C-alpha positions in Angstrom: 0.0 0.0 0.0 1.1 3.5 -0.7 0.7 6.7 1.3 -1.8 9.3 0.2 -0.3 12.7 -0.8 -2.6 15.2 0.8 -2.5 19.0 0.6 -4.6 20.3 3.5 -4.5 23.9 2.2 -6.0 22.9 -1.1 -8.0 20.0 0.5 -6.8 17.8 -2.4 -5.4 14.3 -2.7 -3.0 13.2 -5.4 -2.4 9.5 -5.9 0.5 8.4 -8.0 -0.5 4.9 -9.2 2.3 4.2 -11.5 5.3 6.0 -13.1 3.6 6.2 -16.5 3.1 9.7 -17.9 -0.5 11.0 -18.0 -1.7 11.1 -21.6 -5.3 12.3 -20.8 -7.5 13.0 -17.9 -11.0 11.5 -17.3 -13.4 13.5 -15.1 -15.0 10.7 -13.1 -17.0 13.1 -11.0 -16.9 16.8 -10.4 -14.3 16.1 -7.7 -12.4 13.0 -8.9 -10.1 13.2 -11.9 -8.3 10.2 -13.2 -5.1 10.4 -15.2 -4.7 7.7 -17.9 -1.5 6.7 -19.7 -1.3 6.4 -23.5 -1.7 2.6 -23.0 -5.1 3.2 -21.2 -3.8 2.3 -17.8 -4.4 4.5 -14.7 -1.4 6.7 -14.0 -2.9 8.8 -11.1 -5.9 10.1 -9.4 -6.7 13.6 -8.0 -9.5 14.1 -5.4 -10.7 17.6 -4.9 -12.6 18.6 -1.8 -11.0 15.6 -0.3 -12.2 15.9 3.2 -15.9 15.7 2.0 -15.2 13.0 -0.7 -13.2 10.7 1.7 -15.8 11.2 4.4 -18.5 10.1 2.0 -16.5 7.0 1.1 -16.0 6.0 4.7 -19.6 6.9 5.8 -18.3 9.1 8.6 -16.4 12.3 9.1 -12.7 11.8 8.3 -10.4 14.5 9.7 -7.6 16.2 7.7 -5.1 14.6 10.1 -6.5 11.1 9.4 -6.5 11.8 5.6 -2.8 12.4 5.8 -2.3 8.9 7.3 -4.5 7.1 4.7 -3.0 4.3 2.7 -4.2 3.2 -0.7 -3.9 0.4 -3.3 -5.3 0.1 -6.8 -6.6 -3.1 -8.4 -7.4 -3.4 -12.0 -10.7 -5.1 -12.7 -12.0 -6.4 -16.0 -14.2 -3.4 -16.4 -12.4 -0.7 -14.5 -10.4 0.0 -11.4 -10.9 -0.3 -7.6 -9.0 2.0 -5.3 -9.0 0.8 -1.7 -8.3 3.3 1.1 -7.3 2.1 4.5 -7.2 4.1 7.7 -4.6 2.9 10.2 -6.1 5.4 12.7 -9.4 3.6 12.8 -8.4 0.0 13.1 -7.6 -0.3 9.4 -11.2 0.6 8.3 -11.4 0.2 4.5 -13.3 2.3 1.9 -13.5 1.5 -1.8 -13.8 3.8 -4.8 -14.8 2.0 -7.9 -14.8 3.4 -11.4 -15.2 2.0 -14.9 -12.9 2.8 -17.7 -14.6 3.5 -21.0 -12.8 2.0 -24.0 -13.8 3.6 -27.3 -14.3 1.2 -30.2 -12.5 3.7 -32.3 -9.2 3.3 -30.4 -7.4 0.0 -31.0 
């Protein structure tokens, strides 16, 4: 698992999933941006308004201090990706963010 890179002043999280360069960005939601490589693999994720978005994922209020301590891992699924957040502060409570990846039939 990797550490979450959290900027409390901007209230934003940046997750570097792999060292691949971002080729394009997909706006998954208004607050979640997913950077994709030219090979169509996830390169990184940005979560804006992170304290609200992470609190929604965990179903409880998550403090900015706790956000700094979150760990994450990414798993590729047949139809998208799953990002699992783990909070060591709360007995390793886990929250998942699942998102599909659209593959255009025009891109081979």
